[in-house]
mmCIF file of the N, C-alpha and C atoms, coordinates in Angstrom:
data_MODEL
# 
_entry.id   MODEL 
# 
loop_
_atom_site.group_PDB 
_atom_site.id 
_atom_site.type_symbol 
_atom_site.label_atom_id 
_atom_site.label_alt_id 
_atom_site.label_comp_id 
_atom_site.label_asym_id 
_atom_site.label_entity_id 
_atom_site.label_seq_id 
_atom_site.pdbx_PDB_ins_code 
_atom_site.Cartn_x 
_atom_site.Cartn_y 
_atom_site.Cartn_z 
_atom_site.occupancy 
_atom_site.B_iso_or_equiv 
_atom_site.pdbx_formal_charge 
_atom_site.auth_seq_id 
_atom_site.auth_comp_id 
_atom_site.auth_asym_id 
_atom_site.auth_atom_id 
_atom_site.pdbx_PDB_model_num 
ATOM 1   N N  . UNK A 1 1  ? -10.762 38.900  46.570  1.00 0.00 ? 1  UNK A N  1 
ATOM 2   C CA . UNK A 1 1  ? -11.240 39.457  45.336  1.00 0.00 ? 1  UNK A CA 1 
ATOM 3   C C  . UNK A 1 1  ? -10.317 39.064  44.175  1.00 0.00 ? 1  UNK A C  1 
ATOM 4   N N  . UNK A 1 2  ? -9.049  39.028  44.402  1.00 0.00 ? 2  UNK A N  1 
ATOM 5   C CA . UNK A 1 2  ? -8.065  38.645  43.395  1.00 0.00 ? 2  UNK A CA 1 
ATOM 6   C C  . UNK A 1 2  ? -8.246  37.185  42.988  1.00 0.00 ? 2  UNK A C  1 
ATOM 7   N N  . UNK A 1 3  ? -8.555  36.312  43.941  1.00 0.00 ? 3  UNK A N  1 
ATOM 8   C CA . UNK A 1 3  ? -8.753  34.898  43.660  1.00 0.00 ? 3  UNK A CA 1 
ATOM 9   C C  . UNK A 1 3  ? -10.003 34.676  42.819  1.00 0.00 ? 3  UNK A C  1 
ATOM 10  N N  . UNK A 1 4  ? -11.031 35.416  43.085  1.00 0.00 ? 4  UNK A N  1 
ATOM 11  C CA . UNK A 1 4  ? -12.277 35.213  42.360  1.00 0.00 ? 4  UNK A CA 1 
ATOM 12  C C  . UNK A 1 4  ? -12.136 35.609  40.891  1.00 0.00 ? 4  UNK A C  1 
ATOM 13  N N  . UNK A 1 5  ? -11.296 36.568  40.583  1.00 0.00 ? 5  UNK A N  1 
ATOM 14  C CA . UNK A 1 5  ? -11.115 36.943  39.179  1.00 0.00 ? 5  UNK A CA 1 
ATOM 15  C C  . UNK A 1 5  ? -10.243 35.933  38.443  1.00 0.00 ? 5  UNK A C  1 
ATOM 16  N N  . UNK A 1 6  ? -9.377  35.243  39.147  1.00 0.00 ? 6  UNK A N  1 
ATOM 17  C CA . UNK A 1 6  ? -8.512  34.248  38.518  1.00 0.00 ? 6  UNK A CA 1 
ATOM 18  C C  . UNK A 1 6  ? -9.265  32.945  38.227  1.00 0.00 ? 6  UNK A C  1 
ATOM 19  N N  . UNK A 1 7  ? -10.209 32.597  39.051  1.00 0.00 ? 7  UNK A N  1 
ATOM 20  C CA . UNK A 1 7  ? -10.917 31.338  38.871  1.00 0.00 ? 7  UNK A CA 1 
ATOM 21  C C  . UNK A 1 7  ? -11.640 31.254  37.530  1.00 0.00 ? 7  UNK A C  1 
ATOM 22  N N  . UNK A 1 8  ? -12.391 32.251  37.126  1.00 0.00 ? 8  UNK A N  1 
ATOM 23  C CA . UNK A 1 8  ? -13.069 32.145  35.830  1.00 0.00 ? 8  UNK A CA 1 
ATOM 24  C C  . UNK A 1 8  ? -12.078 32.020  34.665  1.00 0.00 ? 8  UNK A C  1 
ATOM 25  N N  . UNK A 1 9  ? -10.899 32.616  34.781  1.00 0.00 ? 9  UNK A N  1 
ATOM 26  C CA . UNK A 1 9  ? -9.911  32.511  33.706  1.00 0.00 ? 9  UNK A CA 1 
ATOM 27  C C  . UNK A 1 9  ? -9.310  31.112  33.651  1.00 0.00 ? 9  UNK A C  1 
ATOM 28  N N  . UNK A 1 10 ? -9.153  30.487  34.808  1.00 0.00 ? 10 UNK A N  1 
ATOM 29  C CA . UNK A 1 10 ? -8.516  29.174  34.827  1.00 0.00 ? 10 UNK A CA 1 
ATOM 30  C C  . UNK A 1 10 ? -9.424  28.095  34.235  1.00 0.00 ? 10 UNK A C  1 
ATOM 31  N N  . UNK A 1 11 ? -10.723 28.264  34.332  1.00 0.00 ? 11 UNK A N  1 
ATOM 32  C CA . UNK A 1 11 ? -11.641 27.268  33.785  1.00 0.00 ? 11 UNK A CA 1 
ATOM 33  C C  . UNK A 1 11 ? -11.509 27.190  32.259  1.00 0.00 ? 11 UNK A C  1 
ATOM 34  N N  . UNK A 1 12 ? -11.531 28.314  31.541  1.00 0.00 ? 12 UNK A N  1 
ATOM 35  C CA . UNK A 1 12 ? -11.341 28.205  30.093  1.00 0.00 ? 12 UNK A CA 1 
ATOM 36  C C  . UNK A 1 12 ? -9.955  27.661  29.729  1.00 0.00 ? 12 UNK A C  1 
ATOM 37  N N  . UNK A 1 13 ? -8.940  27.983  30.513  1.00 0.00 ? 13 UNK A N  1 
ATOM 38  C CA . UNK A 1 13 ? -7.603  27.463  30.231  1.00 0.00 ? 13 UNK A CA 1 
ATOM 39  C C  . UNK A 1 13 ? -7.566  25.949  30.384  1.00 0.00 ? 13 UNK A C  1 
ATOM 40  N N  . UNK A 1 14 ? -8.256  25.442  31.411  1.00 0.00 ? 14 UNK A N  1 
ATOM 41  C CA . UNK A 1 14 ? -8.312  23.995  31.594  1.00 0.00 ? 14 UNK A CA 1 
ATOM 42  C C  . UNK A 1 14 ? -9.016  23.335  30.408  1.00 0.00 ? 14 UNK A C  1 
ATOM 43  N N  . UNK A 1 15 ? -10.078 23.963  29.933  1.00 0.00 ? 15 UNK A N  1 
ATOM 44  C CA . UNK A 1 15 ? -10.803 23.420  28.781  1.00 0.00 ? 15 UNK A CA 1 
ATOM 45  C C  . UNK A 1 15 ? -9.920  23.427  27.539  1.00 0.00 ? 15 UNK A C  1 
ATOM 46  N N  . UNK A 1 16 ? -9.181  24.530  27.346  1.00 0.00 ? 16 UNK A N  1 
ATOM 47  C CA . UNK A 1 16 ? -8.278  24.606  26.195  1.00 0.00 ? 16 UNK A CA 1 
ATOM 48  C C  . UNK A 1 16 ? -7.193  23.541  26.295  1.00 0.00 ? 16 UNK A C  1 
ATOM 49  N N  . UNK A 1 17 ? -6.680  23.337  27.497  1.00 0.00 ? 17 UNK A N  1 
ATOM 50  C CA . UNK A 1 17 ? -5.644  22.334  27.706  1.00 0.00 ? 17 UNK A CA 1 
ATOM 51  C C  . UNK A 1 17 ? -6.173  20.941  27.361  1.00 0.00 ? 17 UNK A C  1 
ATOM 52  N N  . UNK A 1 18 ? -7.406  20.643  27.792  1.00 0.00 ? 18 UNK A N  1 
ATOM 53  C CA . UNK A 1 18 ? -8.009  19.347  27.476  1.00 0.00 ? 18 UNK A CA 1 
ATOM 54  C C  . UNK A 1 18 ? -8.200  19.193  25.973  1.00 0.00 ? 18 UNK A C  1 
ATOM 55  N N  . UNK A 1 19 ? -8.637  20.274  25.314  1.00 0.00 ? 19 UNK A N  1 
ATOM 56  C CA . UNK A 1 19 ? -8.832  20.216  23.863  1.00 0.00 ? 19 UNK A CA 1 
ATOM 57  C C  . UNK A 1 19 ? -7.513  19.964  23.151  1.00 0.00 ? 19 UNK A C  1 
ATOM 58  N N  . UNK A 1 20 ? -6.468  20.651  23.587  1.00 0.00 ? 20 UNK A N  1 
ATOM 59  C CA . UNK A 1 20 ? -5.155  20.458  22.971  1.00 0.00 ? 20 UNK A CA 1 
ATOM 60  C C  . UNK A 1 20 ? -4.661  19.032  23.167  1.00 0.00 ? 20 UNK A C  1 
ATOM 61  N N  . UNK A 1 21 ? -4.857  18.495  24.365  1.00 0.00 ? 21 UNK A N  1 
ATOM 62  C CA . UNK A 1 21 ? -4.433  17.118  24.620  1.00 0.00 ? 21 UNK A CA 1 
ATOM 63  C C  . UNK A 1 21 ? -5.215  16.140  23.751  1.00 0.00 ? 21 UNK A C  1 
ATOM 64  N N  . UNK A 1 22 ? -6.529  16.359  23.629  1.00 0.00 ? 22 UNK A N  1 
ATOM 65  C CA . UNK A 1 22 ? -7.335  15.448  22.815  1.00 0.00 ? 22 UNK A CA 1 
ATOM 66  C C  . UNK A 1 22 ? -6.970  15.584  21.340  1.00 0.00 ? 22 UNK A C  1 
ATOM 67  N N  . UNK A 1 23 ? -6.670  16.801  20.895  1.00 0.00 ? 23 UNK A N  1 
ATOM 68  C CA . UNK A 1 23 ? -6.227  16.985  19.513  1.00 0.00 ? 23 UNK A CA 1 
ATOM 69  C C  . UNK A 1 23 ? -4.895  16.289  19.285  1.00 0.00 ? 23 UNK A C  1 
ATOM 70  N N  . UNK A 1 24 ? -4.021  16.361  20.261  1.00 0.00 ? 24 UNK A N  1 
ATOM 71  C CA . UNK A 1 24 ? -2.728  15.690  20.151  1.00 0.00 ? 24 UNK A CA 1 
ATOM 72  C C  . UNK A 1 24 ? -2.880  14.191  20.057  1.00 0.00 ? 24 UNK A C  1 
ATOM 73  N N  . UNK A 1 25 ? -3.779  13.634  20.849  1.00 0.00 ? 25 UNK A N  1 
ATOM 74  C CA . UNK A 1 25 ? -3.986  12.181  20.780  1.00 0.00 ? 25 UNK A CA 1 
ATOM 75  C C  . UNK A 1 25 ? -4.646  11.797  19.464  1.00 0.00 ? 25 UNK A C  1 
ATOM 76  N N  . UNK A 1 26 ? -5.516  12.660  18.937  1.00 0.00 ? 26 UNK A N  1 
ATOM 77  C CA . UNK A 1 26 ? -6.119  12.392  17.632  1.00 0.00 ? 26 UNK A CA 1 
ATOM 78  C C  . UNK A 1 26 ? -5.065  12.438  16.535  1.00 0.00 ? 26 UNK A C  1 
ATOM 79  N N  . UNK A 1 27 ? -4.147  13.401  16.644  1.00 0.00 ? 27 UNK A N  1 
ATOM 80  C CA . UNK A 1 27 ? -3.076  13.491  15.645  1.00 0.00 ? 27 UNK A CA 1 
ATOM 81  C C  . UNK A 1 27 ? -2.198  12.251  15.702  1.00 0.00 ? 27 UNK A C  1 
ATOM 82  N N  . UNK A 1 28 ? -1.897  11.787  16.906  1.00 0.00 ? 28 UNK A N  1 
ATOM 83  C CA . UNK A 1 28 ? -1.100  10.565  17.034  1.00 0.00 ? 28 UNK A CA 1 
ATOM 84  C C  . UNK A 1 28 ? -1.855  9.372   16.457  1.00 0.00 ? 28 UNK A C  1 
ATOM 85  N N  . UNK A 1 29 ? -3.154  9.321   16.711  1.00 0.00 ? 29 UNK A N  1 
ATOM 86  C CA . UNK A 1 29 ? -3.964  8.230   16.163  1.00 0.00 ? 29 UNK A CA 1 
ATOM 87  C C  . UNK A 1 29 ? -3.987  8.311   14.642  1.00 0.00 ? 29 UNK A C  1 
ATOM 88  N N  . UNK A 1 30 ? -4.096  9.540   14.106  1.00 0.00 ? 30 UNK A N  1 
ATOM 89  C CA . UNK A 1 30 ? -4.076  9.712   12.657  1.00 0.00 ? 30 UNK A CA 1 
ATOM 90  C C  . UNK A 1 30 ? -2.735  9.282   12.079  1.00 0.00 ? 30 UNK A C  1 
ATOM 91  N N  . UNK A 1 31 ? -1.640  9.628   12.772  1.00 0.00 ? 31 UNK A N  1 
ATOM 92  C CA . UNK A 1 31 ? -0.317  9.223   12.302  1.00 0.00 ? 31 UNK A CA 1 
ATOM 93  C C  . UNK A 1 31 ? -0.216  7.710   12.271  1.00 0.00 ? 31 UNK A C  1 
ATOM 94  N N  . UNK A 1 32 ? -0.735  7.068   13.315  1.00 0.00 ? 32 UNK A N  1 
ATOM 95  C CA . UNK A 1 32 ? -0.696  5.609   13.358  1.00 0.00 ? 32 UNK A CA 1 
ATOM 96  C C  . UNK A 1 32 ? -1.559  5.009   12.255  1.00 0.00 ? 32 UNK A C  1 
ATOM 97  N N  . UNK A 1 33 ? -2.742  5.575   12.053  1.00 0.00 ? 33 UNK A N  1 
ATOM 98  C CA . UNK A 1 33 ? -3.613  5.020   11.017  1.00 0.00 ? 33 UNK A CA 1 
ATOM 99  C C  . UNK A 1 33 ? -3.019  5.262   9.638   1.00 0.00 ? 33 UNK A C  1 
ATOM 100 N N  . UNK A 1 34 ? -2.381  6.417   9.412   1.00 0.00 ? 34 UNK A N  1 
ATOM 101 C CA . UNK A 1 34 ? -1.711  6.663   8.135   1.00 0.00 ? 34 UNK A CA 1 
ATOM 102 C C  . UNK A 1 34 ? -0.570  5.676   7.948   1.00 0.00 ? 34 UNK A C  1 
ATOM 103 N N  . UNK A 1 35 ? 0.182   5.428   9.021   1.00 0.00 ? 35 UNK A N  1 
ATOM 104 C CA . UNK A 1 35 ? 1.299   4.486   8.951   1.00 0.00 ? 35 UNK A CA 1 
ATOM 105 C C  . UNK A 1 35 ? 0.775   3.085   8.634   1.00 0.00 ? 35 UNK A C  1 
ATOM 106 N N  . UNK A 1 36 ? -0.307  2.684   9.308   1.00 0.00 ? 36 UNK A N  1 
ATOM 107 C CA . UNK A 1 36 ? -0.906  1.370   9.052   1.00 0.00 ? 36 UNK A CA 1 
ATOM 108 C C  . UNK A 1 36 ? -1.425  1.283   7.616   1.00 0.00 ? 36 UNK A C  1 
ATOM 109 N N  . UNK A 1 37 ? -2.075  2.363   7.180   1.00 0.00 ? 37 UNK A N  1 
ATOM 110 C CA . UNK A 1 37 ? -2.614  2.389   5.823   1.00 0.00 ? 37 UNK A CA 1 
ATOM 111 C C  . UNK A 1 37 ? -1.482  2.332   4.798   1.00 0.00 ? 37 UNK A C  1 
ATOM 112 N N  . UNK A 1 38 ? -0.412  3.090   5.036   1.00 0.00 ? 38 UNK A N  1 
ATOM 113 C CA . UNK A 1 38 ? 0.728   3.065   4.123   1.00 0.00 ? 38 UNK A CA 1 
ATOM 114 C C  . UNK A 1 38 ? 1.365   1.688   4.085   1.00 0.00 ? 38 UNK A C  1 
ATOM 115 N N  . UNK A 1 39 ? 1.471   1.051   5.234   1.00 0.00 ? 39 UNK A N  1 
ATOM 116 C CA . UNK A 1 39 ? 2.054   -0.289  5.285   1.00 0.00 ? 39 UNK A CA 1 
ATOM 117 C C  . UNK A 1 39 ? 1.173   -1.280  4.525   1.00 0.00 ? 39 UNK A C  1 
ATOM 118 N N  . UNK A 1 40 ? -0.130  -1.164  4.698   1.00 0.00 ? 40 UNK A N  1 
ATOM 119 C CA . UNK A 1 40 ? -1.050  -2.058  3.987   1.00 0.00 ? 40 UNK A CA 1 
ATOM 120 C C  . UNK A 1 40 ? -0.957  -1.836  2.479   1.00 0.00 ? 40 UNK A C  1 
ATOM 121 N N  . UNK A 1 41 ? -0.858  -0.572  2.068   1.00 0.00 ? 41 UNK A N  1 
ATOM 122 C CA . UNK A 1 41 ? -0.730  -0.280  0.644   1.00 0.00 ? 41 UNK A CA 1 
ATOM 123 C C  . UNK A 1 41 ? 0.588   -0.800  0.086   1.00 0.00 ? 41 UNK A C  1 
ATOM 124 N N  . UNK A 1 42 ? 1.660   -0.673  0.858   1.00 0.00 ? 42 UNK A N  1 
ATOM 125 C CA . UNK A 1 42 ? 2.965   -1.181  0.419   1.00 0.00 ? 42 UNK A CA 1 
ATOM 126 C C  . UNK A 1 42 ? 2.926   -2.698  0.269   1.00 0.00 ? 42 UNK A C  1 
ATOM 127 N N  . UNK A 1 43 ? 2.284   -3.384  1.204   1.00 0.00 ? 43 UNK A N  1 
ATOM 128 C CA . UNK A 1 43 ? 2.164   -4.843  1.113   1.00 0.00 ? 43 UNK A CA 1 
ATOM 129 C C  . UNK A 1 43 ? 1.324   -5.250  -0.091  1.00 0.00 ? 43 UNK A C  1 
ATOM 130 N N  . UNK A 1 44 ? 0.248   -4.508  -0.331  1.00 0.00 ? 44 UNK A N  1 
ATOM 131 C CA . UNK A 1 44 ? -0.607  -4.803  -1.478  1.00 0.00 ? 44 UNK A CA 1 
ATOM 132 C C  . UNK A 1 44 ? 0.155   -4.572  -2.784  1.00 0.00 ? 44 UNK A C  1 
ATOM 133 N N  . UNK A 1 45 ? 0.930   -3.488  -2.828  1.00 0.00 ? 45 UNK A N  1 
ATOM 134 C CA . UNK A 1 45 ? 1.736   -3.191  -4.013  1.00 0.00 ? 45 UNK A CA 1 
ATOM 135 C C  . UNK A 1 45 ? 2.740   -4.315  -4.265  1.00 0.00 ? 45 UNK A C  1 
ATOM 136 N N  . UNK A 1 46 ? 3.413   -4.779  -3.209  1.00 0.00 ? 46 UNK A N  1 
ATOM 137 C CA . UNK A 1 46 ? 4.379   -5.865  -3.359  1.00 0.00 ? 46 UNK A CA 1 
ATOM 138 C C  . UNK A 1 46 ? 3.710   -7.143  -3.847  1.00 0.00 ? 46 UNK A C  1 
ATOM 139 N N  . UNK A 1 47 ? 2.519   -7.411  -3.351  1.00 0.00 ? 47 UNK A N  1 
ATOM 140 C CA . UNK A 1 47 ? 1.790   -8.606  -3.792  1.00 0.00 ? 47 UNK A CA 1 
ATOM 141 C C  . UNK A 1 47 ? 1.458   -8.501  -5.276  1.00 0.00 ? 47 UNK A C  1 
ATOM 142 N N  . UNK A 1 48 ? 1.017   -7.321  -5.720  1.00 0.00 ? 48 UNK A N  1 
ATOM 143 C CA . UNK A 1 48 ? 0.714   -7.124  -7.135  1.00 0.00 ? 48 UNK A CA 1 
ATOM 144 C C  . UNK A 1 48 ? 1.970   -7.237  -7.995  1.00 0.00 ? 48 UNK A C  1 
ATOM 145 N N  . UNK A 1 49 ? 3.081   -6.705  -7.511  1.00 0.00 ? 49 UNK A N  1 
ATOM 146 C CA . UNK A 1 49 ? 4.329   -6.796  -8.270  1.00 0.00 ? 49 UNK A CA 1 
ATOM 147 C C  . UNK A 1 49 ? 4.799   -8.244  -8.400  1.00 0.00 ? 49 UNK A C  1 
ATOM 148 N N  . UNK A 1 50 ? 4.659   -9.021  -7.324  1.00 0.00 ? 50 UNK A N  1 
ATOM 149 C CA . UNK A 1 50 ? 5.015   -10.449 -7.403  1.00 0.00 ? 50 UNK A CA 1 
ATOM 150 C C  . UNK A 1 50 ? 4.117   -11.177 -8.401  1.00 0.00 ? 50 UNK A C  1 
ATOM 151 N N  . UNK A 1 51 ? 2.828   -10.853 -8.365  1.00 0.00 ? 51 UNK A N  1 
ATOM 152 C CA . UNK A 1 51 ? 1.889   -11.477 -9.292  1.00 0.00 ? 51 UNK A CA 1 
ATOM 153 C C  . UNK A 1 51 ? 2.226   -11.081 -10.733 1.00 0.00 ? 51 UNK A C  1 
ATOM 154 N N  . UNK A 1 52 ? 2.579   -9.823  -10.941 1.00 0.00 ? 52 UNK A N  1 
ATOM 155 C CA . UNK A 1 52 ? 2.957   -9.348  -12.267 1.00 0.00 ? 52 UNK A CA 1 
ATOM 156 C C  . UNK A 1 52 ? 4.213   -10.056 -12.769 1.00 0.00 ? 52 UNK A C  1 
ATOM 157 N N  . UNK A 1 53 ? 5.200   -10.203 -11.906 1.00 0.00 ? 53 UNK A N  1 
ATOM 158 C CA . UNK A 1 53 ? 6.418   -10.933 -12.278 1.00 0.00 ? 53 UNK A CA 1 
ATOM 159 C C  . UNK A 1 53 ? 6.096   -12.374 -12.668 1.00 0.00 ? 53 UNK A C  1 
ATOM 160 N N  . UNK A 1 54 ? 5.234   -13.012 -11.898 1.00 0.00 ? 54 UNK A N  1 
ATOM 161 C CA . UNK A 1 54 ? 4.847   -14.393 -12.185 1.00 0.00 ? 54 UNK A CA 1 
ATOM 162 C C  . UNK A 1 54 ? 4.161   -14.492 -13.545 1.00 0.00 ? 54 UNK A C  1 
ATOM 163 N N  . UNK A 1 55 ? 3.200   -13.598 -13.802 1.00 0.00 ? 55 UNK A N  1 
ATOM 164 C CA . UNK A 1 55 ? 2.481   -13.632 -15.074 1.00 0.00 ? 55 UNK A CA 1 
ATOM 165 C C  . UNK A 1 55 ? 3.408   -13.313 -16.244 1.00 0.00 ? 55 UNK A C  1 
ATOM 166 N N  . UNK A 1 56 ? 4.339   -12.379 -16.045 1.00 0.00 ? 56 UNK A N  1 
ATOM 167 C CA . UNK A 1 56 ? 5.306   -12.070 -17.101 1.00 0.00 ? 56 UNK A CA 1 
ATOM 168 C C  . UNK A 1 56 ? 6.197   -13.266 -17.397 1.00 0.00 ? 56 UNK A C  1 
ATOM 169 N N  . UNK A 1 57 ? 6.569   -14.012 -16.372 1.00 0.00 ? 57 UNK A N  1 
ATOM 170 C CA . UNK A 1 57 ? 7.398   -15.201 -16.602 1.00 0.00 ? 57 UNK A CA 1 
ATOM 171 C C  . UNK A 1 57 ? 6.622   -16.256 -17.386 1.00 0.00 ? 57 UNK A C  1 
ATOM 172 N N  . UNK A 1 58 ? 5.329   -16.385 -17.123 1.00 0.00 ? 58 UNK A N  1 
ATOM 173 C CA . UNK A 1 58 ? 4.502   -17.331 -17.879 1.00 0.00 ? 58 UNK A CA 1 
ATOM 174 C C  . UNK A 1 58 ? 4.398   -16.892 -19.337 1.00 0.00 ? 58 UNK A C  1 
ATOM 175 N N  . UNK A 1 59 ? 4.177   -15.603 -19.554 1.00 0.00 ? 59 UNK A N  1 
ATOM 176 C CA . UNK A 1 59 ? 4.085   -15.080 -20.921 1.00 0.00 ? 59 UNK A CA 1 
ATOM 177 C C  . UNK A 1 59 ? 5.391   -15.315 -21.670 1.00 0.00 ? 59 UNK A C  1 
ATOM 178 N N  . UNK A 1 60 ? 6.498   -15.032 -21.029 1.00 0.00 ? 60 UNK A N  1 
ATOM 179 C CA . UNK A 1 60 ? 7.801   -15.244 -21.655 1.00 0.00 ? 60 UNK A CA 1 
ATOM 180 C C  . UNK A 1 60 ? 8.015   -16.720 -21.980 1.00 0.00 ? 60 UNK A C  1 
ATOM 181 N N  . UNK A 1 61 ? 7.656   -17.581 -21.059 1.00 0.00 ? 61 UNK A N  1 
ATOM 182 C CA . UNK A 1 61 ? 7.800   -19.021 -21.279 1.00 0.00 ? 61 UNK A CA 1 
ATOM 183 C C  . UNK A 1 61 ? 6.954   -19.477 -22.467 1.00 0.00 ? 61 UNK A C  1 
ATOM 184 N N  . UNK A 1 62 ? 5.730   -18.977 -22.562 1.00 0.00 ? 62 UNK A N  1 
ATOM 185 C CA . UNK A 1 62 ? 4.853   -19.340 -23.680 1.00 0.00 ? 62 UNK A CA 1 
ATOM 186 C C  . UNK A 1 62 ? 5.421   -18.846 -25.005 1.00 0.00 ? 62 UNK A C  1 
ATOM 187 N N  . UNK A 1 63 ? 5.972   -17.634 -25.014 1.00 0.00 ? 63 UNK A N  1 
ATOM 188 C CA . UNK A 1 63 ? 6.568   -17.095 -26.244 1.00 0.00 ? 63 UNK A CA 1 
ATOM 189 C C  . UNK A 1 63 ? 7.773   -17.925 -26.668 1.00 0.00 ? 63 UNK A C  1 
ATOM 190 N N  . UNK A 1 64 ? 8.598   -18.311 -25.706 1.00 0.00 ? 64 UNK A N  1 
ATOM 191 C CA . UNK A 1 64 ? 9.775   -19.120 -26.026 1.00 0.00 ? 64 UNK A CA 1 
ATOM 192 C C  . UNK A 1 64 ? 9.370   -20.491 -26.560 1.00 0.00 ? 64 UNK A C  1 
ATOM 193 N N  . UNK A 1 65 ? 8.346   -21.094 -25.978 1.00 0.00 ? 65 UNK A N  1 
ATOM 194 C CA . UNK A 1 65 ? 7.870   -22.394 -26.458 1.00 0.00 ? 65 UNK A CA 1 
ATOM 195 C C  . UNK A 1 65 ? 7.298   -22.270 -27.866 1.00 0.00 ? 65 UNK A C  1 
ATOM 196 N N  . UNK A 1 66 ? 6.570   -21.196 -28.127 1.00 0.00 ? 66 UNK A N  1 
ATOM 197 C CA . UNK A 1 66 ? 6.008   -20.975 -29.458 1.00 0.00 ? 66 UNK A CA 1 
ATOM 198 C C  . UNK A 1 66 ? 7.133   -20.782 -30.474 1.00 0.00 ? 66 UNK A C  1 
ATOM 199 N N  . UNK A 1 67 ? 8.160   -20.036 -30.080 1.00 0.00 ? 67 UNK A N  1 
ATOM 200 C CA . UNK A 1 67 ? 9.312   -19.823 -30.950 1.00 0.00 ? 67 UNK A CA 1 
ATOM 201 C C  . UNK A 1 67 ? 10.016  -21.146 -31.239 1.00 0.00 ? 67 UNK A C  1 
ATOM 202 N N  . UNK A 1 68 ? 10.183  -21.970 -30.211 1.00 0.00 ? 68 UNK A N  1 
ATOM 203 C CA . UNK A 1 68 ? 10.801  -23.286 -30.400 1.00 0.00 ? 68 UNK A CA 1 
ATOM 204 C C  . UNK A 1 68 ? 9.958   -24.157 -31.328 1.00 0.00 ? 68 UNK A C  1 
ATOM 205 N N  . UNK A 1 69 ? 8.643   -24.126 -31.162 1.00 0.00 ? 69 UNK A N  1 
ATOM 206 C CA . UNK A 1 69 ? 7.750   -24.910 -32.024 1.00 0.00 ? 69 UNK A CA 1 
ATOM 207 C C  . UNK A 1 69 ? 7.821   -24.423 -33.467 1.00 0.00 ? 69 UNK A C  1 
ATOM 208 N N  . UNK A 1 70 ? 7.927   -23.132 -33.650 1.00 0.00 ? 70 UNK A N  1 
ATOM 209 C CA . UNK A 1 70 ? 8.053   -22.572 -34.990 1.00 0.00 ? 70 UNK A CA 1 
ATOM 210 C C  . UNK A 1 70 ? 9.350   -23.035 -35.637 1.00 0.00 ? 70 UNK A C  1 
ATOM 211 N N  . UNK A 1 71 ? 10.425  -23.030 -34.881 1.00 0.00 ? 71 UNK A N  1 
ATOM 212 C CA . UNK A 1 71 ? 11.712  -23.504 -35.406 1.00 0.00 ? 71 UNK A CA 1 
ATOM 213 C C  . UNK A 1 71 ? 11.622  -24.973 -35.801 1.00 0.00 ? 71 UNK A C  1 
ATOM 214 N N  . UNK A 1 72 ? 10.961  -25.770 -34.994 1.00 0.00 ? 72 UNK A N  1 
ATOM 215 C CA . UNK A 1 72 ? 10.808  -27.195 -35.295 1.00 0.00 ? 72 UNK A CA 1 
ATOM 216 C C  . UNK A 1 72 ? 10.016  -27.366 -36.582 1.00 0.00 ? 72 UNK A C  1 
ATOM 217 N N  . UNK A 1 73 ? 8.953   -26.595 -36.758 1.00 0.00 ? 73 UNK A N  1 
ATOM 218 C CA . UNK A 1 73 ? 8.135   -26.703 -37.965 1.00 0.00 ? 73 UNK A CA 1 
ATOM 219 C C  . UNK A 1 73 ? 8.912   -26.273 -39.197 1.00 0.00 ? 73 UNK A C  1 
ATOM 220 N N  . UNK A 1 74 ? 9.751   -25.276 -39.067 1.00 0.00 ? 74 UNK A N  1 
ATOM 221 C CA . UNK A 1 74 ? 10.553  -24.826 -40.199 1.00 0.00 ? 74 UNK A CA 1 
ATOM 222 C C  . UNK A 1 74 ? 11.592  -25.885 -40.559 1.00 0.00 ? 74 UNK A C  1 
ATOM 223 N N  . UNK A 1 75 ? 12.212  -26.476 -39.562 1.00 0.00 ? 75 UNK A N  1 
ATOM 224 C CA . UNK A 1 75 ? 13.238  -27.481 -39.814 1.00 0.00 ? 75 UNK A CA 1 
ATOM 225 C C  . UNK A 1 75 ? 12.653  -28.814 -40.278 1.00 0.00 ? 75 UNK A C  1 
ATOM 226 N N  . UNK A 1 76 ? 11.454  -29.141 -39.858 1.00 0.00 ? 76 UNK A N  1 
ATOM 227 C CA . UNK A 1 76 ? 10.823  -30.427 -40.186 1.00 0.00 ? 76 UNK A CA 1 
ATOM 228 C C  . UNK A 1 76 ? 9.434   -30.185 -40.773 1.00 0.00 ? 76 UNK A C  1 
ATOM 229 N N  . UNK A 1 77 ? 9.355   -29.774 -42.039 1.00 0.00 ? 77 UNK A N  1 
ATOM 230 C CA . UNK A 1 77 ? 8.041   -29.464 -42.623 1.00 0.00 ? 77 UNK A CA 1 
ATOM 231 C C  . UNK A 1 77 ? 7.118   -30.670 -42.737 1.00 0.00 ? 77 UNK A C  1 
ATOM 232 N N  . UNK A 1 78 ? 7.632   -31.882 -42.679 1.00 0.00 ? 78 UNK A N  1 
ATOM 233 C CA . UNK A 1 78 ? 6.770   -33.056 -42.769 1.00 0.00 ? 78 UNK A CA 1 
ATOM 234 C C  . UNK A 1 78 ? 5.799   -33.120 -41.590 1.00 0.00 ? 78 UNK A C  1 
ATOM 235 N N  . UNK A 1 79 ? 6.096   -32.423 -40.485 1.00 0.00 ? 79 UNK A N  1 
ATOM 236 C CA . UNK A 1 79 ? 5.185   -32.418 -39.334 1.00 0.00 ? 79 UNK A CA 1 
ATOM 237 C C  . UNK A 1 79 ? 3.908   -31.644 -39.649 1.00 0.00 ? 79 UNK A C  1 
ATOM 238 N N  . UNK A 1 80 ? 3.975   -30.759 -40.641 1.00 0.00 ? 80 UNK A N  1 
ATOM 239 C CA . UNK A 1 80 ? 2.777   -30.014 -41.021 1.00 0.00 ? 80 UNK A CA 1 
ATOM 240 C C  . UNK A 1 80 ? 1.717   -30.941 -41.611 1.00 0.00 ? 80 UNK A C  1 
ATOM 241 N N  . UNK A 1 81 ? 2.154   -31.960 -42.309 1.00 0.00 ? 81 UNK A N  1 
ATOM 242 C CA . UNK A 1 81 ? 1.213   -32.881 -42.956 1.00 0.00 ? 81 UNK A CA 1 
ATOM 243 C C  . UNK A 1 81 ? 0.454   -33.720 -41.941 1.00 0.00 ? 81 UNK A C  1 
ATOM 244 N N  . UNK A 1 82 ? 1.030   -33.966 -40.788 1.00 0.00 ? 82 UNK A N  1 
ATOM 245 C CA . UNK A 1 82 ? 0.375   -34.826 -39.817 1.00 0.00 ? 82 UNK A CA 1 
ATOM 246 C C  . UNK A 1 82 ? -0.598  -34.117 -38.951 1.00 0.00 ? 82 UNK A C  1 
# 
């Protein structure tokens, strides 16, 4: 009689244990997917920063060339006539 009362209790405990294990594996999977997502975002951010640095260097180079051309025109106004 004692065994029969324990059996029904053990079945729900086994189900709870399985649920906890599956939740744990889902949490681990979520942690991995968050880690993968964070890594992908970090790589994308670095790519954008490199692209921004490159474009800024081009802008700076163009400004310096324009400044040099302006200096040349000021020093040699005869170039304006041509």
